[in-house]
PDB file of N, CA, C and O in Angstrom:
ATOM      1  N   ASP A   1     -25.630-122.866  79.319  1.00  0.00           N
ATOM      2  CA  ASP A   1     -25.242-122.345  78.022  1.00  0.00           C
ATOM      3  C   ASP A   1     -25.070-120.824  78.075  1.00  0.00           C
ATOM      4  O   ASP A   1     -24.138-120.278  77.485  1.00  0.00           O
ATOM      5  N   ASN A   2     -25.975-120.147  78.785  1.00  0.00           N
ATOM      6  CA  ASN A   2     -25.896-118.690  78.856  1.00  0.00           C
ATOM      7  C   ASN A   2     -24.597-118.227  79.501  1.00  0.00           C
ATOM      8  O   ASN A   2     -23.980-117.273  79.027  1.00  0.00           O
ATOM      9  N   ILE A   3     -24.179-118.881  80.561  1.00  0.00           N
ATOM     10  CA  ILE A   3     -22.937-118.507  81.237  1.00  0.00           C
ATOM     11  C   ILE A   3     -21.751-118.792  80.321  1.00  0.00           C
ATOM     12  O   ILE A   3     -20.901-117.924  80.122  1.00  0.00           O
ATOM     13  N   ARG A   4     -21.687-119.978  79.771  1.00  0.00           N
ATOM     14  CA  ARG A   4     -20.582-120.365  78.888  1.00  0.00           C
ATOM     15  C   ARG A   4     -20.475-119.413  77.702  1.00  0.00           C
ATOM     16  O   ARG A   4     -19.369-119.043  77.309  1.00  0.00           O
ATOM     17  N   ASN A   5     -21.590-119.018  77.133  1.00  0.00           N
ATOM     18  CA  ASN A   5     -21.576-118.166  75.959  1.00  0.00           C
ATOM     19  C   ASN A   5     -21.074-116.746  76.236  1.00  0.00           C
ATOM     20  O   ASN A   5     -20.742-116.014  75.304  1.00  0.00           O
ATOM     21  N   LYS A   6     -21.019-116.360  77.502  1.00  0.00           N
ATOM     22  CA  LYS A   6     -20.496-115.045  77.870  1.00  0.00           C
ATOM     23  C   LYS A   6     -18.973-115.044  78.012  1.00  0.00           C
ATOM     24  O   LYS A   6     -18.370-113.985  78.180  1.00  0.00           O
ATOM     25  N   LEU A   7     -18.350-116.219  77.947  1.00  0.00           N
ATOM     26  CA  LEU A   7     -16.911-116.349  78.146  1.00  0.00           C
ATOM     27  C   LEU A   7     -16.179-116.486  76.819  1.00  0.00           C
ATOM     28  O   LEU A   7     -16.667-117.130  75.891  1.00  0.00           O
ATOM     29  N   ASP A   8     -15.008-115.875  76.742  1.00  0.00           N
ATOM     30  CA  ASP A   8     -14.140-116.093  75.588  1.00  0.00           C
ATOM     31  C   ASP A   8     -13.442-117.446  75.721  1.00  0.00           C
ATOM     32  O   ASP A   8     -13.352-118.218  74.767  1.00  0.00           O
ATOM     33  N   ILE A   9     -12.954-117.707  76.929  1.00  0.00           N
ATOM     34  CA  ILE A   9     -12.328-118.989  77.226  1.00  0.00           C
ATOM     35  C   ILE A   9     -12.631-119.311  78.689  1.00  0.00           C
ATOM     36  O   ILE A   9     -12.494-118.456  79.564  1.00  0.00           O
ATOM     37  N   GLY A  10     -13.040-120.545  78.940  1.00  0.00           N
ATOM     38  CA  GLY A  10     -13.320-120.914  80.317  1.00  0.00           C
ATOM     39  C   GLY A  10     -14.093-122.202  80.454  1.00  0.00           C
ATOM     40  O   GLY A  10     -14.533-122.818  79.483  1.00  0.00           O
ATOM     41  N   VAL A  11     -14.238-122.578  81.713  1.00  0.00           N
ATOM     42  CA  VAL A  11     -14.982-123.774  82.089  1.00  0.00           C
ATOM     43  C   VAL A  11     -16.009-123.352  83.124  1.00  0.00           C
ATOM     44  O   VAL A  11     -15.686-122.618  84.058  1.00  0.00           O
ATOM     45  N   VAL A  12     -17.237-123.805  82.967  1.00  0.00           N
ATOM     46  CA  VAL A  12     -18.302-123.538  83.925  1.00  0.00           C
ATOM     47  C   VAL A  12     -18.618-124.847  84.631  1.00  0.00           C
ATOM     48  O   VAL A  12     -18.906-125.856  83.987  1.00  0.00           O
ATOM     49  N   VAL A  13     -18.562-124.823  85.965  1.00  0.00           N
ATOM     50  CA  VAL A  13     -18.932-125.993  86.759  1.00  0.00           C
ATOM     51  C   VAL A  13     -20.023-125.545  87.720  1.00  0.00           C
ATOM     52  O   VAL A  13     -19.835-124.610  88.497  1.00  0.00           O
ATOM     53  N   LEU A  14     -21.153-126.217  87.659  1.00  0.00           N
ATOM     54  CA  LEU A  14     -22.277-125.920  88.542  1.00  0.00           C
ATOM     55  C   LEU A  14     -22.634-127.178  89.323  1.00  0.00           C
ATOM     56  O   LEU A  14     -22.499-128.295  88.824  1.00  0.00           O
ATOM     57  N   ALA A  15     -23.086-126.981  90.543  1.00  0.00           N
ATOM     58  CA  ALA A  15     -23.517-128.119  91.362  1.00  0.00           C
ATOM     59  C   ALA A  15     -24.723-127.710  92.178  1.00  0.00           C
ATOM     60  O   ALA A  15     -24.887-126.545  92.538  1.00  0.00           O
ATOM     61  N   SER A  16     -25.562-128.688  92.463  1.00  0.00           N
ATOM     62  CA  SER A  16     -26.723-128.459  93.307  1.00  0.00           C
ATOM     63  C   SER A  16     -26.991-129.708  94.115  1.00  0.00           C
ATOM     64  O   SER A  16     -26.506-130.796  93.804  1.00  0.00           O
ATOM     65  N   SER A  17     -27.773-129.525  95.155  1.00  0.00           N
ATOM     66  CA  SER A  17     -28.162-130.687  95.952  1.00  0.00           C
ATOM     67  C   SER A  17     -29.673-130.723  96.052  1.00  0.00           C
ATOM     68  O   SER A  17     -30.342-129.690  96.064  1.00  0.00           O
ATOM     69  N   PHE A  18     -30.187-131.923  96.124  1.00  0.00           N
ATOM     70  CA  PHE A  18     -31.617-132.144  96.301  1.00  0.00           C
ATOM     71  C   PHE A  18     -31.761-133.363  97.177  1.00  0.00           C
ATOM     72  O   PHE A  18     -31.491-134.485  96.747  1.00  0.00           O
ATOM     73  N   GLY A  19     -32.183-133.147  98.396  1.00  0.00           N
ATOM     74  CA  GLY A  19     -32.275-134.256  99.334  1.00  0.00           C
ATOM     75  C   GLY A  19     -30.897-134.823  99.598  1.00  0.00           C
ATOM     76  O   GLY A  19     -29.999-134.106 100.039  1.00  0.00           O
ATOM     77  N   ASP A  20     -30.727-136.101  99.333  1.00  0.00           N
ATOM     78  CA  ASP A  20     -29.444-136.756  99.593  1.00  0.00           C
ATOM     79  C   ASP A  20     -28.636-136.982  98.311  1.00  0.00           C
ATOM     80  O   ASP A  20     -27.813-137.894  98.242  1.00  0.00           O
ATOM     81  N   LYS A  21     -28.876-136.150  97.303  1.00  0.00           N
ATOM     82  CA  LYS A  21     -28.191-136.297  96.017  1.00  0.00           C
ATOM     83  C   LYS A  21     -27.483-134.997  95.636  1.00  0.00           C
ATOM     84  O   LYS A  21     -27.972-133.903  95.918  1.00  0.00           O
ATOM     85  N   ALA A  22     -26.334-135.135  94.997  1.00  0.00           N
ATOM     86  CA  ALA A  22     -25.608-134.009  94.421  1.00  0.00           C
ATOM     87  C   ALA A  22     -25.632-134.155  92.911  1.00  0.00           C
ATOM     88  O   ALA A  22     -25.490-135.259  92.385  1.00  0.00           O
ATOM     89  N   SER A  23     -25.811-133.046  92.216  1.00  0.00           N
ATOM     90  CA  SER A  23     -25.757-133.028  90.752  1.00  0.00           C
ATOM     91  C   SER A  23     -24.684-132.034  90.340  1.00  0.00           C
ATOM     92  O   SER A  23     -24.600-130.929  90.877  1.00  0.00           O
ATOM     93  N   ILE A  24     -23.864-132.443  89.377  1.00  0.00           N
ATOM     94  CA  ILE A  24     -22.754-131.616  88.912  1.00  0.00           C
ATOM     95  C   ILE A  24     -22.790-131.594  87.388  1.00  0.00           C
ATOM     96  O   ILE A  24     -23.041-132.611  86.742  1.00  0.00           O
ATOM     97  N   ILE A  25     -22.536-130.421  86.832  1.00  0.00           N
ATOM     98  CA  ILE A  25     -22.442-130.276  85.385  1.00  0.00           C
ATOM     99  C   ILE A  25     -21.242-129.390  85.071  1.00  0.00           C
ATOM    100  O   ILE A  25     -20.954-128.439  85.796  1.00  0.00           O
ATOM    101  N   ALA A  26     -20.559-129.707  84.002  1.00  0.00           N
ATOM    102  CA  ALA A  26     -19.440-128.888  83.537  1.00  0.00           C
ATOM    103  C   ALA A  26     -19.596-128.647  82.041  1.00  0.00           C
ATOM    104  O   ALA A  26     -19.985-129.538  81.285  1.00  0.00           O
ATOM    105  N   MET A  27     -19.282-127.429  81.638  1.00  0.00           N
ATOM    106  CA  MET A  27     -19.312-127.054  80.225  1.00  0.00           C
ATOM    107  C   MET A  27     -18.077-126.215  79.945  1.00  0.00           C
ATOM    108  O   MET A  27     -17.625-125.465  80.810  1.00  0.00           O
ATOM    109  N   ALA A  28     -17.530-126.335  78.749  1.00  0.00           N
ATOM    110  CA  ALA A  28     -16.320-125.595  78.381  1.00  0.00           C
ATOM    111  C   ALA A  28     -16.525-124.859  77.070  1.00  0.00           C
ATOM    112  O   ALA A  28     -17.283-125.291  76.202  1.00  0.00           O
ATOM    113  N   THR A  29     -15.827-123.733  76.950  1.00  0.00           N
ATOM    114  CA  THR A  29     -15.843-122.992  75.693  1.00  0.00           C
ATOM    115  C   THR A  29     -14.994-123.726  74.659  1.00  0.00           C
ATOM    116  O   THR A  29     -14.181-124.587  74.996  1.00  0.00           O
ATOM    117  N   LYS A  30     -15.197-123.374  73.415  1.00  0.00           N
ATOM    118  CA  LYS A  30     -14.419-123.982  72.336  1.00  0.00           C
ATOM    119  C   LYS A  30     -12.927-123.702  72.531  1.00  0.00           C
ATOM    120  O   LYS A  30     -12.091-124.569  72.277  1.00  0.00           O
ATOM    121  N   SER A  31     -12.601-122.501  72.979  1.00  0.00           N
ATOM    122  CA  SER A  31     -11.197-122.143  73.212  1.00  0.00           C
ATOM    123  C   SER A  31     -10.572-122.997  74.308  1.00  0.00           C
ATOM    124  O   SER A  31      -9.402-123.369  74.211  1.00  0.00           O
ATOM    125  N   ALA A  32     -11.341-123.311  75.350  1.00  0.00           N
ATOM    126  CA  ALA A  32     -10.835-124.163  76.430  1.00  0.00           C
ATOM    127  C   ALA A  32     -10.607-125.585  75.917  1.00  0.00           C
ATOM    128  O   ALA A  32      -9.631-126.235  76.293  1.00  0.00           O
ATOM    129  N   LEU A  33     -11.502-126.061  75.065  1.00  0.00           N
ATOM    130  CA  LEU A  33     -11.348-127.395  74.486  1.00  0.00           C
ATOM    131  C   LEU A  33     -10.066-127.485  73.666  1.00  0.00           C
ATOM    132  O   LEU A  33      -9.372-128.501  73.690  1.00  0.00           O
ATOM    133  N   GLU A  34      -9.765-126.426  72.951  1.00  0.00           N
ATOM    134  CA  GLU A  34      -8.545-126.397  72.145  1.00  0.00           C
ATOM    135  C   GLU A  34      -7.284-126.461  73.005  1.00  0.00           C
ATOM    136  O   GLU A  34      -6.222-126.857  72.524  1.00  0.00           O
ATOM    137  N   LYS A  35      -7.399-126.071  74.279  1.00  0.00           N
ATOM    138  CA  LYS A  35      -6.268-126.120  75.207  1.00  0.00           C
ATOM    139  C   LYS A  35      -6.218-127.441  75.983  1.00  0.00           C
ATOM    140  O   LYS A  35      -5.359-127.623  76.846  1.00  0.00           O
ATOM    141  N   GLY A  36      -7.146-128.366  75.672  1.00  0.00           N
ATOM    142  CA  GLY A  36      -7.100-129.687  76.267  1.00  0.00           C
ATOM    143  C   GLY A  36      -8.091-129.975  77.378  1.00  0.00           C
ATOM    144  O   GLY A  36      -8.027-131.040  77.992  1.00  0.00           O
ATOM    145  N   ILE A  37      -9.001-129.060  77.653  1.00  0.00           N
ATOM    146  CA  ILE A  37     -10.012-129.295  78.696  1.00  0.00           C
ATOM    147  C   ILE A  37     -10.941-130.423  78.254  1.00  0.00           C
ATOM    148  O   ILE A  37     -11.324-130.508  77.087  1.00  0.00           O
ATOM    149  N   HIS A  38     -11.295-131.284  79.201  1.00  0.00           N
ATOM    150  CA  HIS A  38     -12.246-132.377  78.943  1.00  0.00           C
ATOM    151  C   HIS A  38     -13.227-132.414  80.109  1.00  0.00           C
ATOM    152  O   HIS A  38     -12.876-132.853  81.204  1.00  0.00           O
ATOM    153  N   CYS A  39     -14.445-131.958  79.879  1.00  0.00           N
ATOM    154  CA  CYS A  39     -15.448-131.869  80.942  1.00  0.00           C
ATOM    155  C   CYS A  39     -15.791-133.232  81.540  1.00  0.00           C
ATOM    156  O   CYS A  39     -16.105-133.322  82.727  1.00  0.00           O
ATOM    157  N   GLY A  40     -15.735-134.286  80.737  1.00  0.00           N
ATOM    158  CA  GLY A  40     -16.003-135.627  81.263  1.00  0.00           C
ATOM    159  C   GLY A  40     -15.026-135.986  82.368  1.00  0.00           C
ATOM    160  O   GLY A  40     -15.422-136.564  83.380  1.00  0.00           O
ATOM    161  N   ASN A  41     -13.761-135.652  82.189  1.00  0.00           N
ATOM    162  CA  ASN A  41     -12.763-135.925  83.220  1.00  0.00           C
ATOM    163  C   ASN A  41     -12.973-135.045  84.447  1.00  0.00           C
ATOM    164  O   ASN A  41     -12.774-135.494  85.576  1.00  0.00           O
ATOM    165  N   ILE A  42     -13.374-133.793  84.230  1.00  0.00           N
ATOM    166  CA  ILE A  42     -13.599-132.869  85.341  1.00  0.00           C
ATOM    167  C   ILE A  42     -14.736-133.372  86.223  1.00  0.00           C
ATOM    168  O   ILE A  42     -14.574-133.459  87.441  1.00  0.00           O
ATOM    169  N   VAL A  43     -15.886-133.704  85.633  1.00  0.00           N
ATOM    170  CA  VAL A  43     -17.019-134.130  86.465  1.00  0.00           C
ATOM    171  C   VAL A  43     -16.770-135.488  87.106  1.00  0.00           C
ATOM    172  O   VAL A  43     -17.275-135.758  88.196  1.00  0.00           O
ATOM    173  N   LYS A  44     -16.013-136.328  86.458  1.00  0.00           N
ATOM    174  CA  LYS A  44     -15.694-137.629  87.056  1.00  0.00           C
ATOM    175  C   LYS A  44     -14.935-137.440  88.368  1.00  0.00           C
ATOM    176  O   LYS A  44     -15.257-138.073  89.373  1.00  0.00           O
ATOM    177  N   LYS A  45     -13.927-136.568  88.355  1.00  0.00           N
ATOM    178  CA  LYS A  45     -13.152-136.297  89.570  1.00  0.00           C
ATOM    179  C   LYS A  45     -13.979-135.535  90.598  1.00  0.00           C
ATOM    180  O   LYS A  45     -13.911-135.828  91.792  1.00  0.00           O
ATOM    181  N   ALA A  46     -14.757-134.561  90.140  1.00  0.00           N
ATOM    182  CA  ALA A  46     -15.590-133.773  91.054  1.00  0.00           C
ATOM    183  C   ALA A  46     -16.638-134.652  91.726  1.00  0.00           C
ATOM    184  O   ALA A  46     -16.865-134.537  92.931  1.00  0.00           O
ATOM    185  N   ALA A  47     -17.273-135.523  90.962  1.00  0.00           N
ATOM    186  CA  ALA A  47     -18.305-136.399  91.519  1.00  0.00           C
ATOM    187  C   ALA A  47     -17.715-137.401  92.501  1.00  0.00           C
ATOM    188  O   ALA A  47     -18.365-137.755  93.485  1.00  0.00           O
ATOM    189  N   ALA A  48     -16.504-137.859  92.251  1.00  0.00           N
ATOM    190  CA  ALA A  48     -15.866-138.793  93.180  1.00  0.00           C
ATOM    191  C   ALA A  48     -15.714-138.158  94.555  1.00  0.00           C
ATOM    192  O   ALA A  48     -15.808-138.847  95.570  1.00  0.00           O
ATOM    193  N   MET A  49     -15.482-136.863  94.595  1.00  0.00           N
ATOM    194  CA  MET A  49     -15.364-136.161  95.874  1.00  0.00           C
ATOM    195  C   MET A  49     -16.702-136.079  96.597  1.00  0.00           C
ATOM    196  O   MET A  49     -16.748-135.872  97.809  1.00  0.00           O
ATOM    197  N   CYS A  50     -17.800-136.244  95.843  1.00  0.00           N
ATOM    198  CA  CYS A  50     -19.147-136.192  96.418  1.00  0.00           C
ATOM    199  C   CYS A  50     -19.777-137.586  96.490  1.00  0.00           C
ATOM    200  O   CYS A  50     -20.997-137.716  96.586  1.00  0.00           O
ATOM    201  N   GLY A  51     -18.948-138.613  96.442  1.00  0.00           N
ATOM    202  CA  GLY A  51     -19.445-139.974  96.585  1.00  0.00           C
ATOM    203  C   GLY A  51     -20.197-140.500  95.386  1.00  0.00           C
ATOM    204  O   GLY A  51     -21.153-141.260  95.538  1.00  0.00           O
ATOM    205  N   GLY A  52     -19.783-140.112  94.198  1.00  0.00           N
ATOM    206  CA  GLY A  52     -20.509-140.567  93.018  1.00  0.00           C
ATOM    207  C   GLY A  52     -19.621-140.709  91.808  1.00  0.00           C
ATOM    208  O   GLY A  52     -18.408-140.888  91.917  1.00  0.00           O
ATOM    209  N   GLY A  53     -20.254-140.625  90.646  1.00  0.00           N
ATOM    210  CA  GLY A  53     -19.542-140.775  89.391  1.00  0.00           C
ATOM    211  C   GLY A  53     -20.326-140.168  88.256  1.00  0.00           C
ATOM    212  O   GLY A  53     -21.467-139.736  88.423  1.00  0.00           O
ATOM    213  N   GLY A  54     -19.702-140.142  87.108  1.00  0.00           N
ATOM    214  CA  GLY A  54     -20.334-139.594  85.916  1.00  0.00           C
ATOM    215  C   GLY A  54     -19.292-139.383  84.855  1.00  0.00           C
ATOM    216  O   GLY A  54     -18.154-139.835  84.979  1.00  0.00           O
ATOM    217  N   GLY A  55     -19.685-138.698  83.820  1.00  0.00           N
ATOM    218  CA  GLY A  55     -18.771-138.429  82.726  1.00  0.00           C
ATOM    219  C   GLY A  55     -19.514-137.807  81.571  1.00  0.00           C
ATOM    220  O   GLY A  55     -20.677-137.419  81.690  1.00  0.00           O
ATOM    221  N   GLY A  56     -18.832-137.719  80.461  1.00  0.00           N
ATOM    222  CA  GLY A  56     -19.474-137.144  79.295  1.00  0.00           C
ATOM    223  C   GLY A  56     -18.473-136.698  78.261  1.00  0.00           C
ATOM    224  O   GLY A  56     -17.327-137.146  78.233  1.00  0.00           O
ATOM    225  N   ARG A  57     -18.922-135.826  77.435  1.00  0.00           N
ATOM    226  CA  ARG A  57     -18.129-135.339  76.304  1.00  0.00           C
ATOM    227  C   ARG A  57     -17.111-134.289  76.766  1.00  0.00           C
ATOM    228  O   ARG A  57     -17.207-133.782  77.884  1.00  0.00           O
ATOM    229  N   PRO A  58     -16.157-133.970  75.923  1.00  0.00           N
ATOM    230  CA  PRO A  58     -15.191-132.921  76.271  1.00  0.00           C
ATOM    231  C   PRO A  58     -15.854-131.563  76.525  1.00  0.00           C
ATOM    232  O   PRO A  58     -15.400-130.811  77.387  1.00  0.00           O
ATOM    233  N   ASP A  59     -16.930-131.238  75.781  1.00  0.00           N
ATOM    234  CA  ASP A  59     -17.554-129.918  75.907  1.00  0.00           C
ATOM    235  C   ASP A  59     -18.647-129.831  76.961  1.00  0.00           C
ATOM    236  O   ASP A  59     -18.985-128.731  77.396  1.00  0.00           O
ATOM    237  N   MET A  60     -19.211-130.961  77.384  1.00  0.00           N
ATOM    238  CA  MET A  60     -20.278-130.958  78.387  1.00  0.00           C
ATOM    239  C   MET A  60     -20.396-132.326  79.037  1.00  0.00           C
ATOM    240  O   MET A  60     -20.356-133.355  78.363  1.00  0.00           O
ATOM    241  N   ALA A  61     -20.541-132.322  80.354  1.00  0.00           N
ATOM    242  CA  ALA A  61     -20.661-133.586  81.072  1.00  0.00           C
ATOM    243  C   ALA A  61     -21.484-133.381  82.337  1.00  0.00           C
ATOM    244  O   ALA A  61     -21.566-132.275  82.871  1.00  0.00           O
ATOM    245  N   GLN A  62     -22.095-134.477  82.810  1.00  0.00           N
ATOM    246  CA  GLN A  62     -22.915-134.455  84.013  1.00  0.00           C
ATOM    247  C   GLN A  62     -22.522-135.601  84.919  1.00  0.00           C
ATOM    248  O   GLN A  62     -22.047-136.644  84.469  1.00  0.00           O
ATOM    249  N   ALA A  63     -22.732-135.381  86.216  1.00  0.00           N
ATOM    250  CA  ALA A  63     -22.418-136.416  87.195  1.00  0.00           C
ATOM    251  C   ALA A  63     -23.325-136.251  88.397  1.00  0.00           C
ATOM    252  O   ALA A  63     -23.993-135.231  88.565  1.00  0.00           O
ATOM    253  N   GLY A  64     -23.334-137.276  89.224  1.00  0.00           N
ATOM    254  CA  GLY A  64     -24.113-137.231  90.450  1.00  0.00           C
ATOM    255  C   GLY A  64     -23.349-137.856  91.589  1.00  0.00           C
ATOM    256  O   GLY A  64     -22.384-138.592  91.379  1.00  0.00           O
ATOM    257  N   GLY A  65     -23.784-137.560  92.795  1.00  0.00           N
ATOM    258  CA  GLY A  65     -23.141-138.118  93.967  1.00  0.00           C
ATOM    259  C   GLY A  65     -24.130-138.315  95.099  1.00  0.00           C
ATOM    260  O   GLY A  65     -25.238-137.781  95.075  1.00  0.00           O
ATOM    261  N   LYS A  66     -23.716-139.085  96.083  1.00  0.00           N
ATOM    262  CA  LYS A  66     -24.577-139.403  97.225  1.00  0.00           C
ATOM    263  C   LYS A  66     -24.205-138.626  98.484  1.00  0.00           C
ATOM    264  O   LYS A  66     -24.758-138.877  99.554  1.00  0.00           O
ATOM    265  N   GLN A  67     -23.260-137.675  98.359  1.00  0.00           N
ATOM    266  CA  GLN A  67     -22.830-136.879  99.503  1.00  0.00           C
ATOM    267  C   GLN A  67     -22.877-135.390  99.153  1.00  0.00           C
ATOM    268  O   GLN A  67     -21.836-134.764  98.952  1.00  0.00           O
ATOM    269  N   PRO A  68     -24.081-134.826  99.081  1.00  0.00           N
ATOM    270  CA  PRO A  68     -24.193-133.418  98.700  1.00  0.00           C
ATOM    271  C   PRO A  68     -23.519-132.470  99.692  1.00  0.00           C
ATOM    272  O   PRO A  68     -23.197-131.335  99.342  1.00  0.00           O
ATOM    273  N   GLU A  69     -23.309-132.922 100.906  1.00  0.00           N
ATOM    274  CA  GLU A  69     -22.631-132.080 101.895  1.00  0.00           C
ATOM    275  C   GLU A  69     -21.167-131.820 101.524  1.00  0.00           C
ATOM    276  O   GLU A  69     -20.520-130.966 102.130  1.00  0.00           O
ATOM    277  N   LYS A  70     -20.648-132.542 100.544  1.00  0.00           N
ATOM    278  CA  LYS A  70     -19.261-132.387 100.103  1.00  0.00           C
ATOM    279  C   LYS A  70     -19.115-131.402  98.935  1.00  0.00           C
ATOM    280  O   LYS A  70     -18.005-131.196  98.443  1.00  0.00           O
ATOM    281  N   ILE A  71     -20.210-130.797  98.488  1.00  0.00           N
ATOM    282  CA  ILE A  71     -20.154-129.890  97.339  1.00  0.00           C
ATOM    283  C   ILE A  71     -19.210-128.714  97.612  1.00  0.00           C
ATOM    284  O   ILE A  71     -18.395-128.367  96.757  1.00  0.00           O
ATOM    285  N   ASP A  72     -19.314-128.101  98.791  1.00  0.00           N
ATOM    286  CA  ASP A  72     -18.440-126.965  99.099  1.00  0.00           C
ATOM    287  C   ASP A  72     -16.974-127.373  99.071  1.00  0.00           C
ATOM    288  O   ASP A  72     -16.133-126.637  98.556  1.00  0.00           O
ATOM    289  N   GLU A  73     -16.668-128.530  99.618  1.00  0.00           N
ATOM    290  CA  GLU A  73     -15.289-129.027  99.592  1.00  0.00           C
ATOM    291  C   GLU A  73     -14.835-129.266  98.151  1.00  0.00           C
ATOM    292  O   GLU A  73     -13.699-128.955  97.794  1.00  0.00           O
ATOM    293  N   MET A  74     -15.718-129.814  97.335  1.00  0.00           N
ATOM    294  CA  MET A  74     -15.406-130.059  95.935  1.00  0.00           C
ATOM    295  C   MET A  74     -15.069-128.746  95.241  1.00  0.00           C
ATOM    296  O   MET A  74     -14.094-128.670  94.494  1.00  0.00           O
ATOM    297  N   PHE A  75     -15.881-127.700  95.487  1.00  0.00           N
ATOM    298  CA  PHE A  75     -15.613-126.415  94.854  1.00  0.00           C
ATOM    299  C   PHE A  75     -14.327-125.772  95.367  1.00  0.00           C
ATOM    300  O   PHE A  75     -13.686-125.014  94.641  1.00  0.00           O
ATOM    301  N   SER A  76     -13.948-126.062  96.595  1.00  0.00           N
ATOM    302  CA  SER A  76     -12.691-125.502  97.109  1.00  0.00           C
ATOM    303  C   SER A  76     -11.485-126.090  96.385  1.00  0.00           C
ATOM    304  O   SER A  76     -10.395-125.522  96.442  1.00  0.00           O
ATOM    305  N   LYS A  77     -11.667-127.225  95.704  1.00  0.00           N
ATOM    306  CA  LYS A  77     -10.573-127.890  94.992  1.00  0.00           C
ATOM    307  C   LYS A  77     -10.789-127.927  93.481  1.00  0.00           C
ATOM    308  O   LYS A  77     -10.060-128.616  92.768  1.00  0.00           O
ATOM    309  N   ILE A  78     -11.782-127.194  92.991  1.00  0.00           N
ATOM    310  CA  ILE A  78     -12.127-127.280  91.569  1.00  0.00           C
ATOM    311  C   ILE A  78     -10.999-126.784  90.669  1.00  0.00           C
ATOM    312  O   ILE A  78     -10.815-127.307  89.570  1.00  0.00           O
ATOM    313  N   ASP A  79     -10.247-125.789  91.116  1.00  0.00           N
ATOM    314  CA  ASP A  79      -9.123-125.327  90.299  1.00  0.00           C
ATOM    315  C   ASP A  79      -8.092-126.443  90.100  1.00  0.00           C
ATOM    316  O   ASP A  79      -7.545-126.599  89.008  1.00  0.00           O
ATOM    317  N   GLU A  80      -7.832-127.208  91.142  1.00  0.00           N
ATOM    318  CA  GLU A  80      -6.908-128.337  91.037  1.00  0.00           C
ATOM    319  C   GLU A  80      -7.450-129.409  90.094  1.00  0.00           C
ATOM    320  O   GLU A  80      -6.704-130.001  89.314  1.00  0.00           O
ATOM    321  N   ILE A  81      -8.747-129.648  90.177  1.00  0.00           N
ATOM    322  CA  ILE A  81      -9.383-130.646  89.328  1.00  0.00           C
ATOM    323  C   ILE A  81      -9.270-130.248  87.860  1.00  0.00           C
ATOM    324  O   ILE A  81      -8.929-131.064  87.004  1.00  0.00           O
ATOM    325  N   ILE A  82      -9.560-128.985  87.587  1.00  0.00           N
ATOM    326  CA  ILE A  82      -9.523-128.505  86.196  1.00  0.00           C
ATOM    327  C   ILE A  82      -8.092-128.514  85.692  1.00  0.00           C
ATOM    328  O   ILE A  82      -7.839-128.147  84.544  1.00  0.00           O
TER     329      ILE A  82
END
């Protein structure tokens, strides 16, 4: 929330790994939502790259995966995903 609240318009995507699990979260500003951003769709595609799935609301979504070693690759393609 703190990162998102500092933006006028944007999408925040964070990921972490713990053991053999990847966790991904995406949040969007109100202005980004007005332009058609849907965080549920973003995390669904991002998690698929990490061997998992998830989803959520347009403004905030969470996902998980079983291949945390793919997080860097996922972030290298996050602009395409968004």
